[in-house]
N, C-alpha and C positions, 0 to 999 in steps of 0.2 A: 406420520407425516416426512415428507422428504426437504429438511432445509439444507439450504448451498449460499455461503459466501463466497459471491467473485472476488477472487486471488491476488493480488501479484507479488513482486519483493518488495512494496513499498512501504515508506512507516504507517500511512492509512489501513493498510490489511492489514499490518503487525498487530496496531491497538482495537482493531474492531475483533479482529480473531481472541484476543485478551480481554474484552469487554463482552465478547457474546458468552466465553467460558467461564469469567468470574462474577459480573453482575446479571447475565439472564441464564446462567445453570446452563449452558448448551453446551454439552460434550460433543454430541454428534452431527453437530453442523462439519457438511462436505465443503472443504475447502477446496475451489475450482480454479483453476488458470485455463483460459483459451485462448490461443496461441492466434495473433492476430496477423502475425507474419509482417510485424511492421519492422522498424529499422532496430530497434532495440531487442524485440520478441527473444530472439535466439538468448541471447546472454543473459536475460531473466529467468528464462528457463534454464540454466546450467548454473543459475545461482541459486532457484529452490529446490534441487535435484543433488545439491550439496548440503541443505539443511534436512533437519530428520521429525519434518510436519505430520502429524497425524491428520486420518480422516482426509487424506490431500490425494488432487485428480488433476491430472494435465490430460488437457484437450487437444491433440494436437494435430487434428487432419488440418491443414495451414490453409490460412483464408486469405486469398491474395486481396488484404486492405493498405498491403505497402502504396499500391497506385491512389489511396484515399487519403495519404498521408497529409499533411501541410508543413510549410517548415516550420511552424512551432509544434510540430509533432502532435498536434491535433486531427483526431479522427471523427468526420464527423458523424454523428446518430449512434459513438461509441457505447453508451452504456444502453440502449433503447437495444443494439444488435448483440451485446452481452448478454441480456437478463433472455431473450428471446432465445437464445440458442442454450442458457441454462436448462430453462424451463423445458422445453424441446427435448435435450440430451440427457437430461434428471427428470424427467417429468416433477419437475421442482413446485411445491407449496409456499414454499418463501423464499423468495431471494433480496438476502442482503447486498447491500452496494455500501462506501466505504468514505461516499465524501465528507466533509466537516463542516461547521457551520459558517468557514470563511474562505470554502470553495464559490466563484460564482462562475456557476457551469452551470447552461441551460437545459442539461440533462441530468442534472441531478438535485432538483428540486422538489420541495412537497408534493408541486401540484404535475410534476413530472411524472413522481414515483407513484402518484394518485391514478395520472390516466393511463399510465403502462400497465399496472395493474387490473383496471379495467378490460384494457387492449387482452392482454394475456391470459385473463381471465376468459373473454368472449372465444378466444380462437382455441385453445385448450378444452371448452366443455367443464370446468372444474375452477372451480374459488381460488386465484393464487395473488399473493402478495410480493409489494415490490416496497423492501423497508430500507431504513438509511442506519446503519448503528450508532455512526457517529453526530449527526447532522445537530445537536445541542450545546455542542460544545467547538472552539476553536480547535486547531492541529497542536499549539503549543501547551493550552489546556488539558487536552488529553495526555501530552506527555509528562506534564506536572500531577496527573493523576496518578499514572504508571508509577512516576518515583513516588508518591505517597504511598503507595501498596508495596513496591519494593525500593525501600531506603537506601540500602547495599549499592554500594558503586559497580562492582561485578555483573549486579542483573540490570540494573539501571542501561549500561555499557551495552547490553540487546539492542535497546532501541536505535543503536548505530550500528553494531555489527552485524545484527541479523536483517536488515533491508537496504534498499539497494534503490538510489532514485538518483538517475543523470541522463542526461540527455546529449551525450558527446557522443560524435563521430559515427562511425560505420558498424559498432557495435561489433564487431569480429573479437572474439577474446580476448586475442593478443595486443588489440588496438585500444583495450579500456584502460583509461588512465590510471594508475598506481599510485597512491603518492602517501607517504609518511605520514602521520598526523600527530598530533598531542592532545592529549584529550584531558581536561584541567575540570577542576571544581572552583568555587567560590568561597574562601575563607570568609569569617564572619565580620573580618578587617578591612575585609573590601581588594584584597591580595588574591590571584589564582594559585593555585598549586596542580602542578601536574601530576599526572595520578595515572597516566599511564601511554606509551608510545605502541601505534598500530600501525599496520597497513589496512589503507584505506580505499575501496574503489568507488573512482567517481572525480570528476574535477575542482569539484569545490566551489566553483564559480558561474553553473548554467544554473538558471532560472530552478529547475527540479533541485538542486543539491543546498541550493540557498534558503529555500524553504524549509527544507528538511532539517539546515541548521542552526535557523533560528528557532525553528520550535525547538531543539533538543534542550536548549535554553532554560524551557517549562521545566525541563526533569534535570535542571542544575550542569547538564555535561555543555561542556564549550571547546570547539575543537578547533586546531590552527595547523595549518599545513607548514609542515618542519625539514618538507623534503629537499629545501633548496632549490 
């Protein structure tokens, strides 16, 4: 049975991969990034190529989706396009999406996944299931869960350093903002202790960055721009 996880450098994908491997004992799910040629696709690919992921595949026959992308970086029918391509390219039996309970998008609801499963089953001539790995918890709760499994700071820090979410600029690599951030943890007294300074990729102010930083509080990670 061929199982595919639609994958990006985002926090949700990182968490979905973790949950599949740890909770569902899925060791051989193919992680698949499909290049939609959006404003930020090439930088996402560059970021993913720097990480040593197993069972990872980039489909890089670039599609001209850029013309469909809105000012808010929304691509109409994005999940439907991705799932259809994943099924066709990999002959997938199960396709995993990464949306969390707090995602209020029309193309990652239970009804959508059920309907798309029926359509893909009809078109492929076999049973195909579209599932959501993270649908029963909100993003911060998944970060909290990850931290409960990996309480050591360096392991939790991967939620920040091994993920990338930003809607900044034109996304040529030289234009992606790099900020020096301080990463803090909260002491029982309520005070914050700086644990690390590091170079972080992203503007820290766009909607994508904001949602990620809010979710990291669930893992006890507090990030502050100290680049000046």
